[in-house]
C-alpha positions in Angstrom: 14.6 44.5 -16.6 14.4 44.6 -12.8 17.5 42.5 -12.3 19.6 45.0 -14.3 18.5 47.8 -11.9 19.2 45.6 -8.9 22.7 44.7 -10.2 23.4 48.3 -11.0 22.5 49.2 -7.4 24.7 46.4 -6.2 27.6 47.7 -8.2 27.1 51.1 -6.8 27.3 49.7 -3.3 30.3 47.7 -4.2 32.0 50.9 -5.4 31.5 52.4 -1.9 32.9 49.3 -0.3 35.9 49.3 -2.7 36.5 52.9 -1.9 36.7 52.2 1.9 38.9 49.2 1.3 41.2 51.1 -1.0 41.6 53.9 1.6 42.4 51.5 4.4 44.8 49.6 2.1 46.5 52.9 1.3 46.9 53.8 4.9 48.3 50.3 5.8 50.6 50.4 2.7 52.1 53.8 3.6 52.6 52.5 7.1 54.6 49.5 5.7 56.5 51.7 3.3 57.6 53.9 6.2 59.1 50.8 7.9 60.8 49.8 4.6 62.4 53.3 4.3 63.7 53.3 7.8 65.1 49.8 7.5 67.0 50.4 4.2 68.1 53.9 5.3 69.6 52.4 8.5 71.2 49.6 6.5 72.8 52.0 4.1 74.0 54.2 7.0 75.6 51.3 8.7 77.3 50.1 5.5 78.7 53.5 4.6 79.5 55.0 8.0 79.2 52.7 11.0 81.0 49.6 9.7 83.8 51.7 8.3 84.6 52.9 11.8 83.7 49.8 13.8 84.3 46.2 12.8 81.6 43.6 13.0 81.6 41.4 16.1 82.7 38.0 15.0 81.7 34.7 16.5 85.0 34.1 18.3 84.2 37.0 20.7 81.3 34.8 22.0 83.9 32.5 23.6 85.5 35.2 25.8 83.1 35.3 28.8 83.0 32.4 31.2 80.0 30.1 30.8 77.3 31.5 33.2 74.6 29.1 34.4 71.5 29.3 32.1 68.1 27.8 32.5 65.9 26.7 29.6 62.2 26.6 30.3 60.1 24.2 28.3 56.3 23.8 28.8 55.1 20.3 27.7 51.5 19.2 27.3 51.1 15.9 25.3 54.7 16.1 24.1 55.5 12.3 24.2 58.6 11.4 22.2 59.6 15.0 21.7 61.6 16.0 24.9 64.1 13.2 24.3 64.8 14.5 20.8 65.2 18.0 22.1 67.7 17.0 24.8 69.7 14.8 22.5 69.8 17.6 19.8 70.8 20.2 22.4 73.6 17.9 23.9 75.1 17.2 20.5 74.5 20.6 18.9 75.0 23.3 21.6 78.5 24.6 22.0 77.9 25.2 25.7 77.8 23.1 28.8 76.6 25.1 31.8 72.9 24.9 31.1 69.9 23.1 32.5 66.6 22.2 30.9 63.4 22.4 33.1 60.4 20.7 31.5 57.0 21.6 32.8 54.6 18.6 32.8 51.1 18.1 34.1 49.8 15.6 36.7 47.2 14.3 34.2 49.7 13.7 31.4 51.3 10.5 32.5 52.8 9.7 29.1 54.8 12.9 28.9 55.9 12.5 32.5 57.2 9.0 31.8 59.0 10.3 28.7 60.7 13.1 30.6 61.7 10.6 33.4 63.5 8.5 30.8 65.2 11.6 29.5 66.3 12.7 33.0 68.1 9.4 33.5 70.3 10.0 30.4 70.7 13.7 30.8 71.4 14.9 34.4 70.9 18.5 33.3 67.2 17.8 32.4 64.7 18.2 35.2 61.0 17.3 35.4 58.6 19.8 36.9 55.0 18.7 37.6 52.6 21.6 37.6 50.2 22.1 40.5 47.0 22.0 38.4 45.9 19.5 35.8 46.4 20.5 32.2 46.0 22.1 29.9 46.3 25.4 31.7 47.7 28.4 30.0 51.4 28.3 28.9 52.0 31.2 31.3 50.7 29.0 34.2 53.0 26.2 33.2 56.0 28.6 33.0 55.2 29.9 36.4 55.4 26.4 37.9 58.7 25.8 36.0 60.2 29.1 37.2 59.3 28.3 40.8 61.0 24.9 40.5 64.1 26.6 39.1 64.3 28.9 42.1 64.0 26.0 44.4 66.7 24.1 42.5 69.0 27.2 42.9 68.6 27.1 46.7 69.2 23.3 46.8 72.1 23.2 44.4 73.9 26.5 45.2 73.5 27.7 41.7 72.5 31.2 40.5 71.1 31.2 37.0 72.0 34.4 35.1 69.7 33.8 32.1 66.2 32.2 31.7 65.4 31.0 28.2 62.1 30.3 26.6 61.8 27.3 24.2 59.2 24.9 23.0 59.8 21.1 23.0 60.0 21.0 19.2 62.6 23.8 18.8 65.9 23.1 17.0 68.5 25.4 18.5 71.7 26.8 16.8 75.1 25.7 18.0 76.1 29.1 19.4 72.7 30.3 20.8 73.6 29.9 24.4 77.0 31.5 23.8 75.3 34.5 22.3 72.9 34.8 25.3 75.9 34.3 27.7 77.7 37.1 25.9 74.8 39.6 26.2 72.9 38.6 29.3 75.0 40.8 31.6 74.1 43.9 29.7 70.6 43.2 28.3 67.4 42.1 30.0 65.5 40.7 27.1 67.4 39.1 24.2 65.4 37.8 21.2 66.9 35.9 18.3 65.1 35.3 14.9 62.8 32.4 14.3 63.0 30.7 10.9 60.4 27.9 10.1 61.6 24.8 8.4 60.7 24.3 4.8 58.2 21.7 3.7 57.1 20.5 0.2 56.7 23.5 -2.1 52.9 23.2 -2.4 52.2 23.1 1.4 51.2 26.8 1.4 49.7 26.6 5.0 53.1 25.8 6.6 55.2 27.8 4.2 53.2 31.0 4.6 54.7 31.1 8.2 58.1 31.0 6.5 57.2 34.2 4.5 55.9 36.1 7.5 58.7 35.3 9.9 61.4 36.0 7.3 60.1 39.6 6.9 59.0 40.1 10.5 62.4 39.1 12.0 64.4 40.3 9.1 63.1 43.9 9.0 60.1 44.8 11.1 61.4 43.9 14.6 64.9 45.4 14.0 63.2 48.7 13.0 61.0 48.5 16.1 64.0 47.9 18.4 65.9 50.8 16.7 63.0 53.3 17.0 61.1 52.3 20.1 63.7 50.3 22.1 61.1 47.6 22.6 61.3 44.0 21.4 58.3 41.6 21.4 59.3 38.2 22.6 58.6 35.4 20.1 58.0 32.9 22.9 61.0 30.8 21.8 64.6 31.9 21.5 64.1 34.5 24.2 66.5 35.0 27.1 65.6 37.0 30.2 68.2 38.3 32.6 68.0 37.5 36.2 67.2 41.1 36.9 64.2 41.0 34.5 62.8 37.8 36.0 63.0 39.1 39.5 61.3 42.3 38.4 58.5 40.3 36.8 58.0 38.3 40.0 57.9 41.5 42.0 55.4 43.1 39.6 53.2 40.0 39.7 53.3 39.6 43.5 55.2 36.4 43.2 53.9 35.4 39.7 56.1 36.3 36.8 53.9 35.3 33.8 50.3 36.5 33.3 48.2 33.3 33.6 45.3 34.9 31.7 47.4 35.9 28.7 47.5 33.6 25.6 50.7 35.4 24.5 52.6 35.9 27.7 55.8 36.4 25.7 54.4 39.5 24.0 53.0 40.7 27.3 56.4 40.4 29.0 58.2 42.5 26.4 55.9 45.5 27.1 56.1 45.0 30.9 59.9 45.0 30.9 59.9 48.1 28.6 57.7 49.9 31.2 60.3 49.0 33.9 63.0 50.6 31.8 64.8 47.3 31.0 67.2 47.0 28.1 65.8 44.9 25.2 67.6 43.7 22.1 66.8 41.8 18.9 70.0 40.1 17.7 70.7 39.0 14.1 74.2 37.5 14.6 75.7 35.7 11.6 78.3 33.0 12.2 80.4 33.1 9.1 82.8 30.2 9.8 80.5 27.7 8.1 77.5 27.4 5.8 74.3 26.4 7.5 73.3 24.8 4.2 76.0 22.7 2.6 77.2 23.8 -0.8 75.3 21.0 -2.6 72.2 22.2 -0.7 72.7 25.9 -1.1 70.0 27.9 -3.0 70.2 30.5 -5.7 69.7 33.9 -4.3 70.5 32.9 -0.7 72.6 35.3 1.3 75.6 33.8 3.1 75.4 36.3 5.9 71.6 36.2 6.3 71.3 32.4 6.1 73.9 31.9 8.9 72.3 33.9 11.6 71.9 32.4 15.1 68.2 31.5 15.1 65.5 29.0 16.2 64.2 26.5 13.7 61.0 24.6 14.0 58.1 23.1 11.9 54.9 25.1 11.9 51.4 23.7 11.4 50.8 22.2 8.0 47.0 21.9 8.2 44.6 24.8 7.8 42.6 24.1 10.9 45.7 23.9 13.1 47.1 27.1 11.6 43.9 28.9 12.2 43.7 27.8 15.8 47.3 28.9 16.5 46.9 32.3 14.8 43.6 33.0 16.4 45.3 32.5 19.8 48.0 35.0 18.7 45.4 37.5 17.6 43.4 37.2 20.9 46.6 37.6 22.9 48.2 40.4 21.0 45.3 42.4 19.7 42.4 42.0 22.2 44.1 40.9 25.4 47.0 43.2 24.7 44.7 46.2 24.3 42.7 45.4 27.5 45.9 44.9 29.5 48.3 47.6 28.3 46.0 50.1 26.5 48.2 52.8 24.9 51.5 54.0 26.3 52.8 57.6 26.8 55.4 57.4 24.1 54.3 58.3 20.6 56.8 55.9 18.9 55.8 52.9 21.1 52.1 53.7 20.5 52.8 53.6 16.8 54.2 50.1 17.0 51.3 49.0 19.3 49.0 50.2 16.5 50.9 48.2 14.0 50.4 45.1 16.3 46.7 45.7 16.5 45.9 46.9 13.0 45.8 43.2 12.0 42.3 43.0 13.5 41.2 45.2 10.6 43.8 44.4 8.0 43.0 40.7 8.0 39.4 41.5 7.0 40.4 44.2 4.6 42.9 42.0 2.8 40.4 39.2 2.5 37.7 41.5 1.3 40.0 43.0 -1.3 40.8 39.5 -2.5 37.1 38.7 -2.8 36.4 42.0 -4.7 39.2 41.3 -7.1 37.9 37.8 -7.8 34.4 39.2 -8.2 35.5 41.8 -10.8 37.6 39.2 -12.6 34.5 37.0 -12.9 32.4 40.0 -14.4 35.2 40.7 -16.8 35.4 37.0 -17.9 31.6 36.9 -18.2 31.7 39.9 -20.6 34.4 38.2 -22.6 32.5 35.0 -22.9 29.1 36.7 -23.5 29.5 39.6 -25.9 25.8 40.3 -25.9 25.8 40.7 -22.1 24.7 44.2 -20.8 27.6 46.6 -20.4 27.8 48.2 -16.9 29.7 51.4 -16.1 32.8 50.5 -14.3 32.7 51.2 -10.6 36.0 53.1 -11.1 34.7 55.3 -13.9 35.0 59.1 -13.6 36.9 59.2 -10.3 40.5 60.4 -11.1 41.3 60.7 -7.3 40.3 57.1 -6.9 42.4 56.1 -9.9 45.3 57.7 -8.1 44.6 55.7 -4.9 44.4 52.5 -6.9 47.7 53.3 -8.7 49.3 54.0 -5.3 48.0 50.8 -3.9 49.2 48.8 -6.9 52.7 50.4 -6.4 52.6 49.7 -2.7 51.6 46.1 -3.3 54.4 45.7 -5.8 56.8 47.0 -3.1 55.3 44.6 -0.6 55.9 41.7 -3.0 59.5 42.9 -3.7 60.3 43.2 0.1 58.8 39.7 0.7 60.9 38.2 -2.1 64.1 39.9 -0.8 63.7 38.7 2.8 62.5 35.2 2.0 65.2 34.7 -0.6 67.9 35.9 1.8 67.5 32.9 4.1 65.7 30.3 1.9 66.8 31.1 -1.6 65.1 32.7 -4.7 62.8 29.8 -5.3 61.0 30.3 -2.0 61.2 34.0 -2.5 59.2 33.8 -5.7 56.8 31.3 -4.3 56.0 33.7 -1.5 53.9 35.8 -3.9 51.2 33.2 -4.6 51.3 32.3 -0.9 50.2 35.9 -0.1 46.7 35.0 -1.1 46.7 31.8 1.0 48.1 33.7 3.9 45.3 36.3 3.6 42.8 33.4 3.9 44.4 31.9 6.9 44.6 35.3 8.7 41.0 36.1 7.9 39.7 32.7 9.2 41.9 33.1 12.3 40.6 36.6 13.0 37.0 35.4 12.5 37.6 32.5 14.9 39.2 34.9 17.5 36.1 37.2 17.4 33.7 34.2 17.8 35.7 32.9 20.8 35.6 36.3 22.5 31.9 36.6 21.9 31.4 33.0 23.2 33.4 33.6 26.4 32.4 37.3 26.9 36.0 38.4 27.7 39.3 38.0 25.9 41.0 36.9 29.1 38.6 34.0 29.6 39.6 32.2 26.3 41.5 29.0 27.2 45.0 28.0 26.0 44.5 26.2 22.7 47.9 24.5 22.2 48.8 23.6 18.6 50.9 20.5 17.9 54.2 20.7 16.0 56.5 18.2 14.3 60.1 17.6 15.3 62.9 16.6 12.9 63.5 12.9 13.2 66.9 12.1 14.8 66.5 8.3 15.2 67.3 6.3 18.3 65.2 5.8 21.4 65.3 6.9 25.0 65.8 4.0 27.4 65.7 4.4 31.2 68.7 2.8 32.9 68.0 -0.3 35.0 68.6 0.2 38.7 72.2 -0.6 39.6 71.0 -2.3 42.8 68.8 -4.7 40.7 71.6 -5.5 38.4 74.0 -6.4 41.3 71.4 -8.8 42.6 70.5 -10.2 39.2 74.1 -11.0 38.2 74.8 -12.7 41.6 77.3 -10.2 42.9 75.2 -9.8 46.1 72.0 -11.3 47.5 68.9 -9.2 48.1 69.6 -9.6 51.9 73.1 -8.4 51.6 72.0 -5.4 49.5 69.4 -4.4 52.0 71.9 -4.7 54.8 74.5 -2.6 52.8 71.8 0.1 52.3 71.1 0.1 56.0 74.7 0.3 57.1 76.2 2.5 54.3 79.6 3.9 55.3 79.3 7.6 56.1 80.7 9.7 53.3 80.4 7.0 50.6 77.8 6.2 48.0 76.4 2.7 48.1 78.7 1.1 45.5 81.8 2.5 47.2 80.6 1.5 50.6 80.1 -2.1 49.5 83.6 -2.2 48.1 85.0 -0.9 51.3 83.1 -3.5 53.3 84.4 -6.2 51.0 80.9 -7.2 49.7 81.8 -6.7 46.1 85.0 -6.0 44.1 85.7 -3.0 42.0 85.2 -5.1 38.8 81.8 -6.3 40.1 80.7 -2.7 40.5 82.1 -1.5 37.2 80.5 -4.1 34.9 76.9 -3.4 35.7 77.6 0.4 35.5 79.0 -0.2 32.0 76.0 -2.4 31.1 73.6 0.2 32.5 75.1 2.9 30.3 75.8 0.8 27.3 79.6 1.1 27.0 82.5 -1.3 27.5 84.2 -2.1 30.8 88.0 -2.3 31.0 90.7 -2.5 33.7 93.1 0.5 33.4 96.7 0.6 34.6 97.4 4.4 34.4 101.2 3.9 35.0 101.6 2.1 31.7 100.0 5.0 29.6 102.5 6.7 27.3 103.4 10.3 27.9 102.3 11.4 24.4 98.8 10.1 25.1 98.6 11.9 28.4 99.6 15.1 26.7 96.7 14.7 24.2 94.3 15.6 27.0 94.9 18.9 28.9 95.0 18.6 32.7 92.0 20.9 33.1 89.9 18.7 30.9 91.0 15.4 32.5 90.4 16.8 36.1 87.2 18.5 35.3 85.5 15.5 33.7 87.5 12.8 35.7 88.6 11.0 32.6 91.9 9.4 31.5 93.1 8.9 27.9 93.5 5.2 27.0 94.2 4.9 23.3 93.4 6.1 19.9 91.0 3.8 18.0 90.5 4.6 14.3 90.9 8.3 14.9 88.6 8.3 18.0 90.2 9.0 21.3 89.1 6.4 23.9 88.7 7.7 27.4 88.3 6.0 30.7 85.9 7.1 33.4 84.6 5.5 36.6 81.1 6.9 36.1 78.5 7.9 33.6 79.7 10.7 31.3 76.5 12.4 30.1 76.1 13.4 26.4 76.5 17.1 27.2 79.9 16.5 28.8 81.0 14.1 26.1 80.2 16.6 23.4 82.0 19.3 25.3 85.1 17.1 25.6 85.1 16.4 21.9 84.9 20.1 21.2 87.7 20.9 23.6 89.9 18.2 22.1 88.7 18.9 18.5 88.4 15.2 17.8 85.8 12.4 18.2 85.8 10.7 21.6 84.1 7.8 23.3 84.6 6.3 26.7 84.7 3.1 28.7 84.1 2.4 32.3 87.2 1.7 34.4 87.2 -0.1 37.8 86.6 2.0 40.9 89.7 4.1 41.8 91.7 3.4 38.6 91.0 6.8 37.1 91.3 8.6 40.4 94.8 7.2 41.0 95.7 8.0 37.4 94.5 11.6 37.7 96.5 12.1 40.9 99.6 10.6 39.3 99.5 12.5 36.0 97.4 15.6 36.4 97.0 16.7 40.0 98.1 20.2 41.0 100.3 18.6 43.7 101.4 15.2 42.6 101.8 12.5 45.3 104.7 10.1 45.4 104.2 7.0 43.4 102.4 4.7 46.0 103.2 1.6 44.0 106.9 2.3 44.7 106.4 1.5 48.4 104.9 -1.9 47.5 107.9 -2.6 45.2 110.3 -1.7 48.0 108.5 -3.9 50.5 108.5 -6.8 48.1 112.2 -6.3 47.3 113.1 -6.2 50.9 111.2 -9.4 51.6 108.7 -7.7 54.0 105.8 -9.1 52.0 105.3 -11.9 49.5 105.6 -10.7 46.0 102.4 -12.4 45.1 100.6 -10.2 47.5 101.5 -7.0 45.7 98.7 -7.1 43.0 96.1 -7.8 45.7 97.3 -4.9 47.9 97.4 -2.6 45.0 93.9 -3.5 44.0 92.7 -2.8 47.6 94.5 0.5 47.6 93.1 1.6 44.3 89.5 0.5 44.8 89.3 2.4 48.1 90.4 5.8 46.9 87.7 8.4 47.2 87.5 11.8 45.6 86.4 14.8 47.6 83.4 15.5 45.3 82.0 12.0 45.9 82.1 12.6 49.7 80.5 16.1 49.4 77.6 14.6 47.3 77.2 11.6 49.6 77.1 13.8 52.6 74.4 16.0 51.0 76.5 19.2 50.9 76.3 19.3 47.1 73.7 18.3 44.5 75.3 15.9 42.0 74.1 17.9 39.0 74.9 21.2 40.6 78.4 19.9 41.3 79.1 19.5 37.6 78.0 23.1 37.0 80.4 24.3 39.8 83.2 22.4 38.2 82.9 24.6 35.1 83.7 27.7 37.2 86.4 25.8 39.1 88.2 24.9 35.9 88.9 28.7 35.4 89.8 29.4 39.0 93.2 27.7 39.3 92.4 26.8 42.9 92.2 23.4 44.6 88.6 22.2 44.6 88.1 22.5 48.3 89.4 26.1 48.4 87.3 27.0 45.5 84.1 25.8 47.1 84.9 27.7 50.3 85.6 30.9 48.3 82.3 30.5 46.5 80.4 30.1 49.8 79.2 26.6 48.8 80.7 25.0 51.9 82.3 26.5 55.0 86.0 26.1 56.0 84.9 23.9 58.9 83.0 21.7 56.5 85.9 21.4 54.2 88.2 20.4 57.1 85.8 17.7 58.2 85.4 16.4 54.7 89.2 16.2 54.2 89.5 14.4 57.5 86.8 12.0 56.5 88.4 11.5 53.1 91.7 10.6 54.8 90.0 8.2 57.1 88.1 6.5 54.2 91.0 5.9 51.8 93.9 3.9 53.1 97.5 4.8 52.2 100.0 2.1 51.0 101.8 2.5 54.3 98.6 1.7 56.2 98.0 -1.4 54.1 101.5 -2.6 54.6 101.2 -2.0 58.3 98.0 -4.1 58.3 100.1 -6.8 56.7 102.8 -6.4 59.4 105.3 -5.3 56.8 105.7 -1.5 57.6 105.8 0.8 60.5 102.8 3.1 61.2 102.9 6.2 59.1 103.6 9.5 60.8 101.4 11.8 58.7 98.6 14.2 59.4 95.1 13.6 57.9 95.5 16.6 55.6 98.8 15.2 54.2 97.2 11.8 53.7 94.3 13.4 51.8 96.6 15.5 49.5 
């Protein structure tokens, strides 16, 4: 019958195709086996030799270096509702304080801009950047705009960032991530930490196949690449660049750090920095003081060390079309754009890893074709079982011993691949996920094939890999609850509650006292009282308002807060309420600072707003480097001697307290310091042991002449008790210098 001849010819052609596929699979399998051998050999060597001579670096070493300023760069296109969660999570999670988040938004994305504006109100270390061009542009273009804004902020705020970190808006960061970057950034120019996707329901193979790939890639492949080639590809998240690296990238790009035509600018940068001779490192740093997964949530087969590495967590796409879009972008950027941009390098070892990056363009088709052939042969076998009378065809593997050897080798290599996948997935996620990674291999092959096919179609459509547009994929973010609310204007609240009229407010703004912020200026002019200012501030923030008498605080409570903490954050301990330490502050304490205080004191804390000057006077009395004489004592003496009516003492004391001004407020009001930058400077000041003014001069933030002028202005703005008594006609004029009065 003619169809028998046709089918026989088809099987012959299939045999040729299978032979080619088998040879390609053998080559790829031997390549992967080499990486396995290197990894396990190095791991054995470290276990038997290295770690017997040198101890592991433990997490407490990360606390030794002072906190350097770090900048986190976050591109955001249609990220409404996500940025607030990220800032909240960072503030409550990160064991670090000296960092700023710069969010790149687009002029035609008003919703995201509005969301970021609300976040910036609550988090002074979050800054909105609006890109020059409407979106969506490439991620690299957005990052270039963000980087330019960071450099402008540095000049304005007198800050020099030492590390520049890439993150996406949906990333969940580990507690010690920034401490790890801070520990290494002085010695390394590119620092990459692992990425571990979040788990979803067990049958969501699309999302979970990312879990399998990243577990093996960042558990084995990238560490071997770093060891042999000294080059680390950035993952685009959880990457820290040194200042030296960023300046080198800007120089190479004639003022533009990130390649705007690249869809995988992170991968591109790793190769560019390697060419410049920069030091790159991939860090798997386990923090063994706690379990990332609580005991009741721990999984069988999970490694305590591997599951507690500092890493980035995020949800990956859970829909096939979204995953294909994302992976096609990766393929275009790494394989096609990467080859056009970088070609092949001079080093044999680096070229080997470039080949491993690019072999996916072939492997994705080969793996899918092998899966189709296998399904095809299974169908023929089942047909022959179900239809005994069916014609029997000679097997396409018949009479080819060499081919049998190739098949046997491929089966063994595939078994090794499955074993490696189980080991690395189980190490972080547990044995259940490790075993489920085997059926997910087939689904992963399908996703990669479709992504490769889409990448080729896009390149053909545009005619050039560099002309393919940025095709951003959406991600989920773990729900934290709560909402972001922008604070009402303090000016509006003062008018609304009847403290001042709109006319008075306008006049106060026009005639603000030099060196004072508006609220303090209004108190000095007698337009409002300290209580009238404190209550709307507390309402604006959402905390209570209390009047504080620091002289009545018990010594044991004062000793509960170290002087460096109290002075740095301008807070006073009030009481302990149900195990929570209640602090007093005259201004908003942002969530980052509040979390840092809780870590320093090793106890939960909350705060209330005190009346203007009450915390300032308390800090000078209890914590200042040079404590002043108790000013209240002069009032008591004057009342005791009959120089003033005793009923006037409380009023004079309120006047004195409410008109006290701290040097930092004057510097900010005068424009010598950015309010956000001032907080960063205070971190360094806390370690210096110098008075604030002397520290700022030593750091070159202000000149000696400026400091002297500010101290003179401070002395003029805040009255002494003697001056108040003189105004009452109850005391001779004080014979003190301005500097002594400002002490």
